[in-house]
Steps between C-alpha positions, in 0.01 A plus 500: 500500500481231236376146567580229248566129467857404583730407215812284479711814538344560847608164644846616609377794709202306635726216611722742695201604714270196501672236710177301551520325163764303313629664185367216283153544652520876448594447136203266464261747666617779271464282191146403609406867545458465876714793611417867468735783581448863590746763386548868555709660224613148398624426854355193671283590797329166559362176363209263539536128435227235491432139425192279489371342820338162427606564138196723450498795742742794475700527822715809556825358636691825531425869501809702576552875484852632561513677834546854370179466292274352769185671629457684170219291350721293271405168659129577470544593134696183427235282664225680304694443176541129585135457595390664176726263305363200690142611418597541136643148507165368627578434866224559757708470817853597606697410811798615700639459850689682772667397820302598808791713622519702175317827440420384145189330639344844560590612149321202345193548717481866386494366144198283587686173540324278752661268753412147393729274697846456634802275489729431791847373412751391765686792658320757282231758579151420377459548124165669428338406168297772327258478210329760287214438266542695180179660380421486135306767318241348274433678177141532391422474131171635386331337202 
């Protein structure tokens, strides 16, 4: 499996699967480097898309693994790749959410995301908000 940042050439295939975002927004997210894709032998197996909550906190909007590749550790690896990139970019906290009727909530808890609130929209299940504090390794320099 290879994980990499999405490129313009990925937009067409991503847009065929990801119906939660307008094509213009997807193009913008790709150009901003806010989409990563996972491939197996150059075949798309999933993607992770994020934005900034409050303009300063990475919020994972979408993690999607194609059905035939689920339960194989790909989602966990994609989240780890994203978290590492967020740490590298200097962020101390990341966020995501899941509907209360989705099993994704258990996945995020296994990855040490903590319930931190909820949002209730009309005629929708409760949206659980998760946060994860990213730990930073401090390097020690001896003089």
